[in-house]
NUKOL-440072 format. One record per atom (N, C-alpha, C, O, CB): residue number from 1; atom name; x, y, z. Coordinates in steps of 0.05 Angstrom, whole numbers. Glycine has a CB too. Layout:
# residues N
k=NUM, a=CA, x=X, y=Y, z=Z
...
***
This chain:
# residues 128
k=1, a=N, x=-555, y=-278, z=-42
k=1, a=CA, x=-520, y=-279, z=-36
k=1, a=C, x=-523, y=-250, z=-26
k=1, a=O, x=-538, y=-234, z=-37
k=1, a=CB, x=-493, y=-286, z=-68
k=2, a=N, x=-507, y=-244, z=-4
k=2, a=CA, x=-492, y=-216, z=5
k=2, a=C, x=-460, y=-223, z=7
k=2, a=O, x=-449, y=-239, z=22
k=2, a=CB, x=-504, y=-204, z=40
k=3, a=N, x=-450, y=-210, z=-10
k=3, a=CA, x=-421, y=-209, z=-8
k=3, a=C, x=-412, y=-179, z=3
k=3, a=O, x=-430, y=-163, z=10
k=3, a=CB, x=-409, y=-215, z=-38
k=4, a=N, x=-393, y=-173, z=4
k=4, a=CA, x=-383, y=-145, z=17
k=4, a=C, x=-353, y=-148, z=18
k=4, a=O, x=-339, y=-167, z=26
k=4, a=CB, x=-394, y=-139, z=49
k=5, a=N, x=-345, y=-114, z=2
k=5, a=CA, x=-316, y=-122, z=-8
k=5, a=C, x=-312, y=-97, z=9
k=5, a=O, x=-325, y=-76, z=10
k=5, a=CB, x=-306, y=-125, z=-45
k=6, a=N, x=-294, y=-104, z=21
k=6, a=CA, x=-274, y=-82, z=49
k=6, a=C, x=-252, y=-86, z=45
k=6, a=O, x=-242, y=-104, z=32
k=6, a=CB, x=-274, y=-88, z=82
k=7, a=N, x=-240, y=-66, z=58
k=7, a=CA, x=-211, y=-60, z=64
k=7, a=C, x=-200, y=-36, z=63
k=7, a=O, x=-215, y=-22, z=49
k=7, a=CB, x=-195, y=-74, z=50
k=8, a=N, x=-182, y=-26, z=70
k=8, a=CA, x=-170, y=0, z=75
k=8, a=C, x=-177, y=20, z=56
k=8, a=O, x=-174, y=17, z=32
k=8, a=CB, x=-143, y=-2, z=76
k=9, a=N, x=-187, y=45, z=69
k=9, a=CA, x=-191, y=68, z=47
k=9, a=C, x=-165, y=53, z=15
k=9, a=O, x=-148, y=35, z=14
k=9, a=CB, x=-175, y=110, z=69
k=10, a=N, x=-171, y=64, z=4
k=10, a=CA, x=-153, y=73, z=-18
k=10, a=C, x=-142, y=43, z=-35
k=10, a=O, x=-132, y=41, z=-58
k=10, a=CB, x=-125, y=91, z=-2
k=11, a=N, x=-149, y=22, z=-16
k=11, a=CA, x=-139, y=-10, z=-38
k=11, a=C, x=-158, y=-14, z=-63
k=11, a=O, x=-148, y=-30, z=-79
k=11, a=CB, x=-144, y=-45, z=-17
k=12, a=N, x=-180, y=-5, z=-71
k=12, a=CA, x=-187, y=-8, z=-90
k=12, a=C, x=-215, y=-16, z=-101
k=12, a=O, x=-223, y=-25, z=-123
k=12, a=CB, x=-172, y=-18, z=-95
k=13, a=N, x=-233, y=-9, z=-70
k=13, a=CA, x=-255, y=-27, z=-71
k=13, a=C, x=-278, y=-10, z=-92
k=13, a=O, x=-286, y=-29, z=-106
k=13, a=CB, x=-269, y=-33, z=-37
k=14, a=N, x=-287, y=6, z=-100
k=14, a=CA, x=-296, y=21, z=-110
k=14, a=C, x=-295, y=21, z=-131
k=14, a=O, x=-316, y=23, z=-144
k=14, a=CB, x=-292, y=35, z=-104
k=15, a=N, x=-258, y=18, z=-148
k=15, a=CA, x=-248, y=9, z=-170
k=15, a=C, x=-267, y=-18, z=-188
k=15, a=O, x=-280, y=-22, z=-209
k=15, a=CB, x=-221, y=1, z=-162
k=16, a=N, x=-253, y=-34, z=-156
k=16, a=CA, x=-259, y=-61, z=-168
k=16, a=C, x=-292, y=-83, z=-168
k=16, a=O, x=-296, y=-106, z=-174
k=16, a=CB, x=-236, y=-77, z=-152
k=17, a=N, x=-308, y=-61, z=-158
k=17, a=CA, x=-341, y=-59, z=-157
k=17, a=C, x=-351, y=-52, z=-176
k=17, a=O, x=-373, y=-60, z=-181
k=17, a=CB, x=-352, y=-43, z=-141
k=18, a=N, x=-335, y=-32, z=-193
k=18, a=CA, x=-348, y=-34, z=-213
k=18, a=C, x=-351, y=-36, z=-232
k=18, a=O, x=-367, y=-34, z=-250
k=18, a=CB, x=-352, y=-28, z=-214
k=19, a=N, x=-316, y=-47, z=-224
k=19, a=CA, x=-306, y=-75, z=-256
k=19, a=C, x=-324, y=-87, z=-268
k=19, a=O, x=-333, y=-86, z=-291
k=19, a=CB, x=-290, y=-104, z=-250
k=20, a=N, x=-329, y=-105, z=-236
k=20, a=CA, x=-348, y=-129, z=-237
k=20, a=C, x=-365, y=-134, z=-244
k=20, a=O, x=-384, y=-119, z=-238
k=20, a=CB, x=-355, y=-136, z=-226
k=21, a=N, x=-371, y=-157, z=-259
k=21, a=CA, x=-392, y=-157, z=-280
k=21, a=C, x=-415, y=-184, z=-255
k=21, a=O, x=-413, y=-207, z=-247
k=21, a=CB, x=-376, y=-171, z=-320
k=22, a=N, x=-430, y=-166, z=-255
k=22, a=CA, x=-449, y=-192, z=-231
k=22, a=C, x=-480, y=-187, z=-238
k=22, a=O, x=-489, y=-173, z=-256
k=22, a=CB, x=-444, y=-185, z=-188
k=23, a=N, x=-493, y=-201, z=-222
k=23, a=CA, x=-528, y=-200, z=-224
k=23, a=C, x=-531, y=-183, z=-191
k=23, a=O, x=-552, y=-179, z=-180
k=23, a=CB, x=-548, y=-242, z=-225
k=24, a=N, x=-504, y=-176, z=-182
k=24, a=CA, x=-516, y=-172, z=-165
k=24, a=C, x=-518, y=-136, z=-163
k=24, a=O, x=-505, y=-119, z=-176
k=24, a=CB, x=-504, y=-189, z=-144
k=25, a=N, x=-546, y=-135, z=-135
k=25, a=CA, x=-535, y=-104, z=-138
k=25, a=C, x=-513, y=-86, z=-123
k=25, a=O, x=-517, y=-81, z=-99
k=25, a=CB, x=-556, y=-90, z=-136
k=26, a=N, x=-500, y=-79, z=-131
k=26, a=CA, x=-477, y=-60, z=-121
k=26, a=C, x=-487, y=-38, z=-101
k=26, a=O, x=-507, y=-25, z=-105
k=26, a=CB, x=-464, y=-46, z=-146
k=27, a=N, x=-474, y=-37, z=-82
k=27, a=CA, x=-493, y=-11, z=-63
k=27, a=C, x=-459, y=-2, z=-48
k=27, a=O, x=-447, y=-20, z=-38
k=27, a=CB, x=-527, y=-30, z=-29
k=28, a=N, x=-448, y=18, z=-48
k=28, a=CA, x=-432, y=38, z=-40
k=28, a=C, x=-435, y=54, z=-23
k=28, a=O, x=-444, y=77, z=-22
k=28, a=CB, x=-427, y=49, z=-54
k=29, a=N, x=-422, y=34, z=0
k=29, a=CA, x=-439, y=41, z=32
k=29, a=C, x=-422, y=60, z=40
k=29, a=O, x=-425, y=59, z=65
k=29, a=CB, x=-441, y=16, z=59
k=30, a=N, x=-409, y=75, z=35
k=30, a=CA, x=-408, y=112, z=34
k=30, a=C, x=-430, y=126, z=28
k=30, a=O, x=-444, y=140, z=44
k=30, a=CB, x=-389, y=124, z=13
k=31, a=N, x=-434, y=122, z=2
k=31, a=CA, x=-454, y=139, z=-5
k=31, a=C, x=-476, y=137, z=9
k=31, a=O, x=-490, y=156, z=14
k=31, a=CB, x=-460, y=136, z=-29
k=32, a=N, x=-480, y=109, z=19
k=32, a=CA, x=-510, y=112, z=26
k=32, a=C, x=-502, y=120, z=55
k=32, a=O, x=-497, y=144, z=52
k=32, a=CB, x=-533, y=81, z=21
k=33, a=N, x=-499, y=116, z=75
k=33, a=CA, x=-486, y=136, z=92
k=33, a=C, x=-489, y=162, z=101
k=33, a=O, x=-497, y=172, z=121
k=33, a=CB, x=-469, y=138, z=88
k=34, a=N, x=-477, y=174, z=71
k=34, a=CA, x=-481, y=200, z=75
k=34, a=C, x=-510, y=210, z=65
k=34, a=O, x=-521, y=227, z=79
k=34, a=CB, x=-459, y=213, z=63
k=35, a=N, x=-523, y=199, z=38
k=35, a=CA, x=-548, y=207, z=20
k=35, a=C, x=-569, y=199, z=46
k=35, a=O, x=-586, y=217, z=45
k=35, a=CB, x=-553, y=187, z=-15
k=36, a=N, x=-577, y=177, z=71
k=36, a=CA, x=-596, y=170, z=81
k=36, a=C, x=-578, y=184, z=99
k=36, a=O, x=-599, y=196, z=104
k=36, a=CB, x=-608, y=143, z=80
k=37, a=N, x=-562, y=193, z=113
k=37, a=CA, x=-559, y=205, z=149
k=37, a=C, x=-556, y=181, z=160
k=37, a=O, x=-564, y=181, z=183
k=37, a=CB, x=-586, y=222, z=166
k=38, a=N, x=-544, y=154, z=150
k=38, a=CA, x=-533, y=145, z=173
k=38, a=C, x=-514, y=150, z=185
k=38, a=O, x=-496, y=134, z=179
k=38, a=CB, x=-531, y=130, z=172
k=39, a=N, x=-510, y=161, z=197
k=39, a=CA, x=-495, y=162, z=213
k=39, a=C, x=-503, y=173, z=243
k=39, a=O, x=-525, y=180, z=251
k=39, a=CB, x=-477, y=173, z=201
k=40, a=N, x=-468, y=172, z=261
k=40, a=CA, x=-477, y=189, z=290
k=40, a=C, x=-467, y=217, z=288
k=40, a=O, x=-465, y=232, z=308
k=40, a=CB, x=-462, y=174, z=320
k=41, a=N, x=-465, y=219, z=279
k=41, a=CA, x=-456, y=252, z=276
k=41, a=C, x=-420, y=247, z=268
k=41, a=O, x=-411, y=226, z=259
k=41, a=CB, x=-462, y=273, z=314
k=42, a=N, x=-403, y=274, z=274
k=42, a=CA, x=-383, y=273, z=258
k=42, a=C, x=-362, y=269, z=276
k=42, a=O, x=-366, y=275, z=300
k=42, a=CB, x=-381, y=295, z=240
k=43, a=N, x=-328, y=255, z=262
k=43, a=CA, x=-300, y=255, z=288
k=43, a=C, x=-297, y=285, z=281
k=43, a=O, x=-297, y=299, z=262
k=43, a=CB, x=-263, y=231, z=283
k=44, a=N, x=-294, y=286, z=303
k=44, a=CA, x=-279, y=320, z=298
k=44, a=C, x=-255, y=321, z=293
k=44, a=O, x=-243, y=339, z=282
k=44, a=CB, x=-278, y=340, z=324
k=45, a=N, x=-241, y=288, z=303
k=45, a=CA, x=-202, y=294, z=300
k=45, a=C, x=-211, y=283, z=265
k=45, a=O, x=-207, y=299, z=247
k=45, a=CB, x=-168, y=263, z=328
k=46, a=N, x=-215, y=274, z=263
k=46, a=CA, x=-200, y=263, z=228
k=46, a=C, x=-234, y=280, z=207
k=46, a=O, x=-232, y=276, z=183
k=46, a=CB, x=-197, y=204, z=225
k=47, a=N, x=-254, y=291, z=212
k=47, a=CA, x=-274, y=305, z=198
k=47, a=C, x=-285, y=287, z=188
k=47, a=O, x=-286, y=291, z=163
k=47, a=CB, x=-268, y=325, z=179
k=48, a=N, x=-297, y=260, z=194
k=48, a=CA, x=-318, y=252, z=177
k=48, a=C, x=-334, y=231, z=185
k=48, a=O, x=-338, y=236, z=209
k=48, a=CB, x=-310, y=246, z=154
k=49, a=N, x=-346, y=211, z=178
k=49, a=CA, x=-368, y=208, z=186
k=49, a=C, x=-371, y=189, z=208
k=49, a=O, x=-359, y=168, z=201
k=49, a=CB, x=-382, y=203, z=166
k=50, a=N, x=-380, y=186, z=231
k=50, a=CA, x=-386, y=164, z=244
k=50, a=C, x=-411, y=140, z=230
k=50, a=O, x=-435, y=143, z=229
k=50, a=CB, x=-393, y=176, z=270
k=51, a=N, x=-396, y=121, z=222
k=51, a=CA, x=-420, y=99, z=211
k=51, a=C, x=-436, y=97, z=233
k=51, a=O, x=-425, y=105, z=254
k=51, a=CB, x=-410, y=66, z=201
k=52, a=N, x=-464, y=88, z=236
k=52, a=CA, x=-489, y=65, z=254
k=52, a=C, x=-487, y=53, z=248
k=52, a=O, x=-492, y=58, z=224
k=52, a=CB, x=-515, y=63, z=259
k=53, a=N, x=-480, y=27, z=250
k=53, a=CA, x=-469, y=-2, z=243
k=53, a=C, x=-507, y=-13, z=245
k=53, a=O, x=-526, y=-17, z=230
k=53, a=CB, x=-440, y=-20, z=274
k=54, a=N, x=-500, y=-14, z=271
k=54, a=CA, x=-541, y=-32, z=274
k=54, a=C, x=-564, y=-7, z=267
k=54, a=O, x=-585, y=-12, z=278
k=54, a=CB, x=-555, y=-45, z=321
k=55, a=N, x=-566, y=19, z=250
k=55, a=CA, x=-574, y=30, z=242
k=55, a=C, x=-586, y=18, z=199
k=55, a=O, x=-606, y=16, z=185
k=55, a=CB, x=-556, y=50, z=253
k=56, a=N, x=-547, y=14, z=200
k=56, a=CA, x=-539, y=-3, z=167
k=56, a=C, x=-554, y=-17, z=169
k=56, a=O, x=-573, y=-18, z=154
k=56, a=CB, x=-512, y=-19, z=158
k=57, a=N, x=-551, y=-33, z=187
k=57, a=CA, x=-564, y=-63, z=185
k=57, a=C, x=-578, y=-74, z=177
k=57, a=O, x=-579, y=-95, z=164
k=57, a=CB, x=-569, y=-71, z=197
k=58, a=N, x=-606, y=-48, z=194
k=58, a=CA, x=-632, y=-47, z=192
k=58, a=C, x=-641, y=-45, z=179
k=58, a=O, x=-664, y=-54, z=175
k=58, a=CB, x=-641, y=-38, z=200
k=59, a=N, x=-625, y=-26, z=161
k=59, a=CA, x=-623, y=-11, z=137
k=59, a=C, x=-626, y=-25, z=111
k=59, a=O, x=-639, y=-15, z=93
k=59, a=CB, x=-600, y=1, z=137
k=60, a=N, x=-612, y=-50, z=111
k=60, a=CA, x=-592, y=-69, z=94
k=60, a=C, x=-616, y=-95, z=101
k=60, a=O, x=-622, y=-107, z=80
k=60, a=CB, x=-551, y=-73, z=110
k=61, a=N, x=-624, y=-102, z=116
k=61, a=CA, x=-645, y=-128, z=128
k=61, a=C, x=-648, y=-150, z=105
k=61, a=O, x=-642, y=-173, z=100
k=61, a=CB, x=-680, y=-117, z=138
k=62, a=N, x=-663, y=-125, z=94
k=62, a=CA, x=-675, y=-144, z=71
k=62, a=C, x=-660, y=-143, z=51
k=62, a=O, x=-671, y=-157, z=34
k=62, a=CB, x=-702, y=-138, z=61
k=63, a=N, x=-641, y=-134, z=42
k=63, a=CA, x=-635, y=-142, z=15
k=63, a=C, x=-614, y=-161, z=7
k=63, a=O, x=-590, y=-158, z=11
k=63, a=CB, x=-631, y=-121, z=3
k=64, a=N, x=-624, y=-179, z=-3
k=64, a=CA, x=-607, y=-200, z=-7
k=64, a=C, x=-593, y=-197, z=-36
k=64, a=O, x=-600, y=-175, z=-45
k=64, a=CB, x=-623, y=-226, z=-4
k=65, a=N, x=-578, y=-210, z=-51
k=65, a=CA, x=-564, y=-199, z=-80
k=65, a=C, x=-556, y=-186, z=-83
k=65, a=O, x=-561, y=-177, z=-106
k=65, a=CB, x=-570, y=-195, z=-98
k=66, a=N, x=-539, y=-174, z=-69
k=66, a=CA, x=-527, y=-140, z=-65
k=66, a=C, x=-486, y=-162, z=-55
k=66, a=O, x=-478, y=-183, z=-44
k=66, a=CB, x=-556, y=-109, z=-19
k=67, a=N, x=-478, y=-140, z=-67
k=67, a=CA, x=-450, y=-125, z=-61
k=67, a=C, x=-453, y=-102, z=-49
k=67, a=O, x=-464, y=-81, z=-58
k=67, a=CB, x=-432, y=-119, z=-85
k=68, a=N, x=-443, y=-106, z=-26
k=68, a=CA, x=-430, y=-81, z=-2
k=68, a=C, x=-404, y=-76, z=-2
k=68, a=O, x=-391, y=-92, z=11
k=68, a=CB, x=-434, y=-87, z=29
k=69, a=N, x=-394, y=-63, z=-11
k=69, a=CA, x=-366, y=-31, z=-23
k=69, a=C, x=-373, y=-17, z=6
k=69, a=O, x=-394, y=-6, z=14
k=69, a=CB, x=-378, y=1, z=-62
k=70, a=N, x=-340, y=-23, z=20
k=70, a=CA, x=-341, y=-1, z=48
k=70, a=C, x=-320, y=-15, z=55
k=70, a=O, x=-313, y=-39, z=56
k=70, a=CB, x=-370, y=1, z=72
k=71, a=N, x=-308, y=10, z=62
k=71, a=CA, x=-276, y=1, z=94
k=71, a=C, x=-300, y=-21, z=111
k=71, a=O, x=-299, y=-46, z=114
k=71, a=CB, x=-263, y=45, z=130
k=72, a=N, x=-321, y=0, z=119
k=72, a=CA, x=-331, y=-23, z=140
k=72, a=C, x=-351, y=-36, z=137
k=72, a=O, x=-365, y=-40, z=157
k=72, a=CB, x=-336, y=-16, z=163
k=73, a=N, x=-360, y=-51, z=106
k=73, a=CA, x=-372, y=-68, z=95
k=73, a=C, x=-365, y=-96, z=111
k=73, a=O, x=-378, y=-117, z=106
k=73, a=CB, x=-366, y=-66, z=66
k=74, a=N, x=-348, y=-96, z=125
k=74, a=CA, x=-342, y=-128, z=139
k=74, a=C, x=-364, y=-128, z=158
k=74, a=O, x=-381, y=-145, z=157
k=74, a=CB, x=-310, y=-134, z=157
k=75, a=N, x=-364, y=-104, z=182
k=75, a=CA, x=-384, y=-108, z=198
k=75, a=C, x=-423, y=-108, z=189
k=75, a=O, x=-442, y=-104, z=204
k=75, a=CB, x=-375, y=-87, z=215
k=76, a=N, x=-422, y=-116, z=159
k=76, a=CA, x=-452, y=-121, z=167
k=76, a=C, x=-448, y=-158, z=153
k=76, a=O, x=-428, y=-169, z=142
k=76, a=CB, x=-481, y=-93, z=146
k=77, a=N, x=-472, y=-167, z=158
k=77, a=CA, x=-478, y=-189, z=146
k=77, a=C, x=-466, y=-209, z=130
k=77, a=O, x=-443, y=-200, z=132
k=77, a=CB, x=-491, y=-184, z=136
k=78, a=N, x=-462, y=-234, z=114
k=78, a=CA, x=-449, y=-232, z=91
k=78, a=C, x=-454, y=-265, z=91
k=78, a=O, x=-453, y=-279, z=111
k=78, a=CB, x=-418, y=-216, z=89
k=79, a=N, x=-459, y=-273, z=62
k=79, a=CA, x=-447, y=-304, z=56
k=79, a=C, x=-419, y=-299, z=51
k=79, a=O, x=-404, y=-317, z=57
k=79, a=CB, x=-460, y=-322, z=29
k=80, a=N, x=-409, y=-280, z=42
k=80, a=CA, x=-383, y=-271, z=38
k=80, a=C, x=-356, y=-253, z=39
k=80, a=O, x=-359, y=-230, z=31
k=80, a=CB, x=-386, y=-270, z=28
k=81, a=N, x=-340, y=-256, z=45
k=81, a=CA, x=-328, y=-229, z=47
k=81, a=C, x=-302, y=-221, z=31
k=81, a=O, x=-286, y=-239, z=35
k=81, a=CB, x=-322, y=-224, z=74
k=82, a=N, x=-295, y=-208, z=22
k=82, a=CA, x=-273, y=-205, z=6
k=82, a=C, x=-259, y=-183, z=36
k=82, a=O, x=-268, y=-174, z=58
k=82, a=CB, x=-282, y=-190, z=-32
k=83, a=N, x=-228, y=-181, z=16
k=83, a=CA, x=-215, y=-158, z=35
k=83, a=C, x=-190, y=-150, z=10
k=83, a=O, x=-172, y=-164, z=2
k=83, a=CB, x=-199, y=-173, z=73
k=84, a=N, x=-195, y=-133, z=5
k=84, a=CA, x=-174, y=-114, z=-20
k=84, a=C, x=-152, y=-112, z=0
k=84, a=O, x=-153, y=-106, z=24
k=84, a=CB, x=-186, y=-76, z=-34
k=85, a=N, x=-136, y=-117, z=-11
k=85, a=CA, x=-109, y=-98, z=-3
k=85, a=C, x=-89, y=-86, z=-16
k=85, a=O, x=-90, y=-94, z=-39
k=85, a=CB, x=-94, y=-108, z=11
k=86, a=N, x=-71, y=-70, z=-13
k=86, a=CA, x=-51, y=-62, z=-29
k=86, a=C, x=-26, y=-52, z=-5
k=86, a=O, x=-30, y=-42, z=17
k=86, a=CB, x=-62, y=-38, z=-52
k=87, a=N, x=0, y=-59, z=-18
k=87, a=CA, x=18, y=-52, z=0
k=87, a=C, x=22, y=-17, z=6
k=87, a=O, x=13, y=-1, z=-10
k=87, a=CB, x=43, y=-66, z=-11
k=88, a=N, x=36, y=-8, z=32
k=88, a=CA, x=26, y=-7, z=61
k=88, a=C, x=44, y=42, z=29
k=88, a=O, x=33, y=62, z=20
k=88, a=CB, x=53, y=-38, z=110
k=89, a=N, x=65, y=32, z=29
k=89, a=CA, x=61, y=55, z=3
k=89, a=C, x=63, y=68, z=-20
k=89, a=O, x=76, y=87, z=-28
k=89, a=CB, x=64, y=65, z=3
k=90, a=N, x=43, y=46, z=-34
k=90, a=CA, x=31, y=43, z=-48
k=90, a=C, x=3, y=59, z=-40
k=90, a=O, x=-1, y=79, z=-55
k=90, a=CB, x=34, y=18, z=-53
k=91, a=N, x=-17, y=55, z=-21
k=91, a=CA, x=-30, y=52, z=-13
k=91, a=C, x=-40, y=82, z=-15
k=91, a=O, x=-61, y=92, z=-24
k=91, a=CB, x=-25, y=38, z=5
k=92, a=N, x=-12, y=93, z=-2
k=92, a=CA, x=1, y=123, z=21
k=92, a=C, x=-9, y=132, z=-15
k=92, a=O, x=-31, y=134, z=-24
k=92, a=CB, x=52, y=129, z=40
k=93, a=N, x=8, y=135, z=-23
k=93, a=CA, x=20, y=151, z=-52
k=93, a=C, x=-3, y=151, z=-67
k=93, a=O, x=3, y=165, z=-86
k=93, a=CB, x=46, y=135, z=-71
k=94, a=N, x=-29, y=142, z=-71
k=94, a=CA, x=-64, y=125, z=-79
k=94, a=C, x=-78, y=160, z=-63
k=94, a=O, x=-94, y=175, z=-75
k=94, a=CB, x=-77, y=76, z=-50
k=95, a=N, x=-69, y=164, z=-41
k=95, a=CA, x=-92, y=170, z=-25
k=95, a=C, x=-71, y=208, z=-25
k=95, a=O, x=-80, y=229, z=-17
k=95, a=CB, x=-99, y=145, z=12
k=96, a=N, x=-58, y=205, z=-31
k=96, a=CA, x=-39, y=231, z=-22
k=96, a=C, x=-46, y=246, z=-44
k=96, a=O, x=-51, y=270, z=-44
k=96, a=CB, x=-5, y=227, z=-19
k=97, a=N, x=-45, y=223, z=-75
k=97, a=CA, x=-47, y=236, z=-105
k=97, a=C, x=-89, y=236, z=-103
k=97, a=O, x=-99, y=238, z=-126
k=97, a=CB, x=-25, y=206, z=-140
k=98, a=N, x=-107, y=234, z=-84
k=98, a=CA, x=-124, y=225, z=-87
k=98, a=C, x=-139, y=257, z=-66
k=98, a=O, x=-162, y=264, z=-66
k=98, a=CB, x=-122, y=191, z=-81
k=99, a=N, x=-125, y=264, z=-57
k=99, a=CA, x=-129, y=288, z=-37
k=99, a=C, x=-123, y=281, z=-11
k=99, a=O, x=-139, y=297, z=0
k=99, a=CB, x=-158, y=299, z=-36
k=100, a=N, x=-111, y=267, z=11
k=100, a=CA, x=-115, y=266, z=27
k=100, a=C, x=-98, y=280, z=47
k=100, a=O, x=-78, y=285, z=34
k=100, a=CB, x=-119, y=246, z=27
k=101, a=N, x=-94, y=288, z=66
k=101, a=CA, x=-80, y=295, z=85
k=101, a=C, x=-52, y=273, z=94
k=101, a=O, x=-57, y=250, z=100
k=101, a=CB, x=-101, y=299, z=106
k=102, a=N, x=-29, y=282, z=95
k=102, a=CA, x=-8, y=269, z=96
k=102, a=C, x=-17, y=250, z=121
k=102, a=O, x=-13, y=226, z=119
k=102, a=CB, x=17, y=288, z=99
k=103, a=N, x=-34, y=265, z=153
k=103, a=CA, x=-29, y=248, z=165
k=103, a=C, x=-57, y=222, z=171
k=103, a=O, x=-56, y=204, z=187
k=103, a=CB, x=-17, y=263, z=187
k=104, a=N, x=-80, y=229, z=152
k=104, a=CA, x=-96, y=216, z=151
k=104, a=C, x=-83, y=187, z=119
k=104, a=O, x=-95, y=166, z=114
k=104, a=CB, x=-123, y=240, z=150
k=105, a=N, x=-66, y=194, z=108
k=105, a=CA, x=-61, y=178, z=94
k=105, a=C, x=-38, y=155, z=101
k=105, a=O, x=-38, y=132, z=93
k=105, a=CB, x=-57, y=192, z=76
k=106, a=N, x=-21, y=167, z=117
k=106, a=CA, x=-3, y=151, z=131
k=106, a=C, x=-14, y=134, z=161
k=106, a=O, x=-4, y=114, z=172
k=106, a=CB, x=21, y=172, z=137
k=107, a=N, x=-34, y=147, z=168
k=107, a=CA, x=-57, y=134, z=188
k=107, a=C, x=-69, y=108, z=167
k=107, a=O, x=-63, y=85, z=175
k=107, a=CB, x=-88, y=163, z=198
k=108, a=N, x=-82, y=108, z=143
k=108, a=CA, x=-85, y=85, z=133
k=108, a=C, x=-63, y=67, z=122
k=108, a=O, x=-66, y=43, z=120
k=108, a=CB, x=-99, y=90, z=117
k=109, a=N, x=-39, y=82, z=114
k=109, a=CA, x=-20, y=60, z=111
k=109, a=C, x=-20, y=42, z=127
k=109, a=O, x=-25, y=18, z=121
k=109, a=CB, x=3, y=66, z=111
k=110, a=N, x=-13, y=53, z=156
k=110, a=CA, x=-2, y=35, z=175
k=110, a=C, x=-22, y=18, z=175
k=110, a=O, x=-15, y=-6, z=170
k=110, a=CB, x=5, y=46, z=202
k=111, a=N, x=-50, y=23, z=180
k=111, a=CA, x=-66, y=5, z=191
k=111, a=C, x=-63, y=-21, z=168
k=111, a=O, x=-62, y=-43, z=178
k=111, a=CB, x=-99, y=20, z=197
k=112, a=N, x=-62, y=-21, z=137
k=112, a=CA, x=-55, y=-39, z=116
k=112, a=C, x=-36, y=-49, z=132
k=112, a=O, x=-45, y=-66, z=148
k=112, a=CB, x=-47, y=-30, z=87
k=113, a=N, x=-6, y=-42, z=133
k=113, a=CA, x=8, y=-55, z=140
k=113, a=C, x=9, y=-83, z=175
k=113, a=O, x=21, y=-103, z=183
k=113, a=CB, x=23, y=-33, z=137
k=114, a=N, x=-16, y=-62, z=182
k=114, a=CA, x=-21, y=-79, z=207
k=114, a=C, x=-41, y=-100, z=206
k=114, a=O, x=-47, y=-116, z=224
k=114, a=CB, x=-27, y=-63, z=229
k=115, a=N, x=-52, y=-97, z=184
k=115, a=CA, x=-75, y=-112, z=181
k=115, a=C, x=-96, y=-113, z=184
k=115, a=O, x=-110, y=-133, z=180
k=115, a=CB, x=-76, y=-124, z=185
k=116, a=N, x=-106, y=-85, z=195
k=116, a=CA, x=-137, y=-77, z=218
k=116, a=C, x=-157, y=-93, z=205
k=116, a=O, x=-167, y=-112, z=216
k=116, a=CB, x=-151, y=-38, z=219
k=117, a=N, x=-164, y=-83, z=178
k=117, a=CA, x=-191, y=-97, z=167
k=117, a=C, x=-195, y=-116, z=163
k=117, a=O, x=-218, y=-122, z=162
k=117, a=CB, x=-200, y=-93, z=148
k=118, a=N, x=-166, y=-144, z=160
k=118, a=CA, x=-166, y=-171, z=150
k=118, a=C, x=-166, y=-181, z=177
k=118, a=O, x=-162, y=-205, z=180
k=118, a=CB, x=-141, y=-181, z=131
k=119, a=N, x=-170, y=-166, z=199
k=119, a=CA, x=-157, y=-181, z=228
k=119, a=C, x=-194, y=-181, z=239
k=119, a=O, x=-207, y=-196, z=252
k=119, a=CB, x=-126, y=-155, z=254
k=120, a=N, x=-200, y=-149, z=222
k=120, a=CA, x=-238, y=-155, z=234
k=120, a=C, x=-245, y=-165, z=222
k=120, a=O, x=-263, y=-180, z=231
k=120, a=CB, x=-261, y=-136, z=237
k=121, a=N, x=-240, y=-167, z=196
k=121, a=CA, x=-267, y=-191, z=181
k=121, a=C, x=-263, y=-207, z=184
k=121, a=O, x=-282, y=-222, z=181
k=121, a=CB, x=-275, y=-197, z=157
k=122, a=N, x=-234, y=-219, z=193
k=122, a=CA, x=-235, y=-258, z=203
k=122, a=C, x=-242, y=-253, z=234
k=122, a=O, x=-245, y=-274, z=246
k=122, a=CB, x=-194, y=-282, z=201
k=123, a=N, x=-245, y=-236, z=245
k=123, a=CA, x=-251, y=-236, z=279
k=123, a=C, x=-281, y=-247, z=275
k=123, a=O, x=-287, y=-270, z=281
k=123, a=CB, x=-249, y=-202, z=298
k=124, a=N, x=-308, y=-220, z=257
k=124, a=CA, x=-334, y=-228, z=253
k=124, a=C, x=-345, y=-248, z=241
k=124, a=O, x=-366, y=-259, z=248
k=124, a=CB, x=-345, y=-213, z=245
k=125, a=N, x=-329, y=-258, z=215
k=125, a=CA, x=-333, y=-266, z=196
k=125, a=C, x=-324, y=-306, z=196
k=125, a=O, x=-336, y=-326, z=189
k=125, a=CB, x=-319, y=-245, z=179
k=126, a=N, x=-300, y=-300, z=205
k=126, a=CA, x=-283, y=-332, z=218
k=126, a=C, x=-268, y=-325, z=176
k=126, a=O, x=-271, y=-312, z=155
k=126, a=CB, x=-318, y=-380, z=231
k=127, a=N, x=-249, y=-355, z=191
k=127, a=CA, x=-218, y=-347, z=175
k=127, a=C, x=-232, y=-363, z=144
k=127, a=O, x=-224, y=-358, z=122
k=127, a=CB, x=-179, y=-369, z=195
k=128, a=N, x=-253, y=-382, z=149
k=128, a=CA, x=-258, y=-394, z=121
k=128, a=C, x=-273, y=-382, z=101
k=128, a=O, x=-277, y=-394, z=79
k=128, a=CB, x=-271, y=-416, z=123
***
């Protein structure tokens, strides 16, 4: 069983997957991207890595019985998809509290208000 936990940055994905009791191996996708260089370079506007989804799919192709956590996880093949949500105002405050700049916090709060991750996940995996 391959389960992905996704959602806008700041919704609690890492916290939730660290607290869940499971026999699945938990993979924090953002850590894997950084540690193994599975990116296409850096986004100059955001100062963040651009993940290479095709390379990630290939890297994780032989992994079953995993729980994959990231705001990008819904772009991967999965048997089940969990999308965490958070009120945009709360999300913005969380991001600011953890040191994100105001523009990035506002962008993520807006993405959450517009259901960007949820819409992408449903588009990729279906409503069921």
